[in-house]
C-alpha positions as CSV (number, residue, x, y, z in Angstrom):
1,M,40.1,16.2,-9.7
2,A,38.2,17.7,-6.8
3,A,36.0,15.5,-4.6
4,T,32.4,16.3,-4.9
5,T,29.9,15.9,-2.1
6,G,26.2,15.0,-2.4
7,P,23.5,17.6,-2.6
8,E,22.8,19.6,0.5
9,G,19.3,19.7,2.1
10,L,17.2,22.8,2.5
11,S,17.8,25.2,5.3
12,A,15.1,25.6,8.0
13,A,14.2,29.0,6.5
14,E,13.8,27.5,3.0
15,V,11.6,24.8,4.5
16,A,9.4,27.3,6.3
17,S,9.1,29.4,3.2
18,R,8.0,26.5,1.0
19,R,5.5,25.3,3.6
20,R,3.9,28.8,3.8
21,R,3.5,28.7,0.0
22,G,1.9,25.3,0.2
23,E,4.8,23.5,-1.5
24,A,5.2,20.8,1.2
25,N,4.4,17.1,0.6
26,A,1.4,15.9,2.6
27,A,1.3,12.2,3.4
28,V,-2.1,10.7,2.7
29,S,-2.8,7.4,4.4
30,R,-6.4,6.9,3.3
31,S,-7.4,3.6,1.8
32,S,-10.2,3.3,-0.7
33,R,-11.5,0.0,0.9
34,S,-12.2,-1.0,4.4
35,Y,-10.4,-3.9,6.1
36,A,-13.7,-5.9,6.0
37,L,-14.1,-5.4,2.3
38,I,-10.4,-6.4,1.6
39,L,-10.8,-9.5,3.7
40,R,-14.1,-10.5,2.1
41,T,-12.7,-10.0,-1.4
42,N,-9.7,-12.2,-0.6
43,V,-11.6,-15.0,1.2
44,F,-14.5,-15.3,-1.2
45,S,-12.6,-15.3,-4.5
46,L,-13.3,-17.5,-7.5
47,F,-9.9,-19.3,-6.9
48,N,-10.9,-20.1,-3.3
49,L,-14.3,-21.4,-4.4
50,V,-12.7,-23.8,-6.8
51,L,-10.3,-25.0,-4.1
52,D,-13.2,-25.5,-1.7
53,L,-15.1,-27.5,-4.3
54,F,-12.1,-29.8,-4.9
55,A,-11.4,-30.2,-1.2
56,G,-15.1,-31.0,-0.5
57,A,-15.2,-33.6,-3.3
58,G,-12.4,-35.8,-1.8
59,P,-12.2,-39.5,-2.4
60,P,-15.5,-41.4,-3.1
61,R,-17.2,-42.8,-0.1
62,R,-18.5,-46.4,0.0
């Protein structure tokens, strides 16, 4: 049985040809929300409100 090798990559000419035709992948690093909105959403959640209410209740004072 003959040993097989993994797939070969594209040559530089093939890459250039595909880029000219618009067949290259473009990395998009846009986020739909700002950092401030993400932080506000995570800090002021219903779960955190419930925890704050229980923490604020504490043991009864005399």
